[in-house]
N, C-alpha and C positions, 0 to 999 in steps of 0.2 A: 563444471557448472556449479553455481552457488544458488541455494534456495534461501530467499529472504522470507522470514515469517514474522508477522505482526498481528497481535491480538488487539482489536479495535473495539473499545467500549464507547458507543454513541449515546449522547445525551437523550433521555426519554423525550418522545414526541418529535424527534428530528430524523428518524430513520428514513422516511420517504424522501426528504430533501437530501439527505446524505447519499442515498442510492442514486438519485438523479445527478448530483455533483460528481459522484464517483464515475458515472458513465462518461462525463466530460473529461475527467482526470485520466481515464483509461487511454484516451487518444494521446495525451501528453506523454505518459510513460512508455507507451508502445513505440514511440519514435526515437527513443534514446539508444545510444551506442551500447551494445552488449546486452540489451533487453532480449529475452527469449519469449516468455509468455507470463501471464498472470491469471489469477482467479481470486474472486471475492466470495466467501461463503458466509451464510447467516446461521447463527446458532439456533437450534430448535428449542432448547430449554430457556434461552434468554434472547429474545428477538432484538435486543439492543446491542448484542455482541456479534462481532464479525471476525473472521480470520482472513488476512490477506497473504497470499502466497505469490511470490514473484521469482522467477528463474532468471538469473543473470549469467553471462559468460564468465565473469570474474567478480570478486568482491569489490575491487576498485571501480568497476563499471557502476555499481550502486553507490558506494560510499564517497567516491571522489567525483566520478563522471556525472551521475544524476544529482546527487545532493549539492554539488558545487555549481550546478547549471542555473541559468535564468528560468528554464522550464520548471525546475523544482519550486521556484517562488510562486509560479502559477498553481502548481499542485498544492502547495501549502495554503494558498489563499482559498482554494476550493474546498479543502478537506479539514485542515487542522482545528478549526473552531468547533467541530462536531464532537471532539473527543474529551471524555472525562472519566478516568484520568488519561493523561497523554500516554500513548502506547509505547511499550518497549519493542525494539526490533532486534531480532537475532538472525544469524546466518548459519546455514548448515551445508555440509557437503555429503554427498552420497558415499556410503561405504560398500554396500552390497546392492 
């Protein structure tokens, strides 16, 4: 299992709209091959900051399967305009 981690900095004044769009986007990602689960958490100290955690069966399920899909274009249209700066995404594997 691979954990995708993305720090999301949402533009001020757009958090409510972002959260609504993210609910829609959740339905998209949850249908993808290799998807296990995800969660979105809001930072207490900075309400414009979120962390997205997605568990995938393999790295390729995210980087090739999801990002190379037409569903990713829908995801992108729903969410990418909220970010400033654009988030970096990293992948982790469990050791213990």
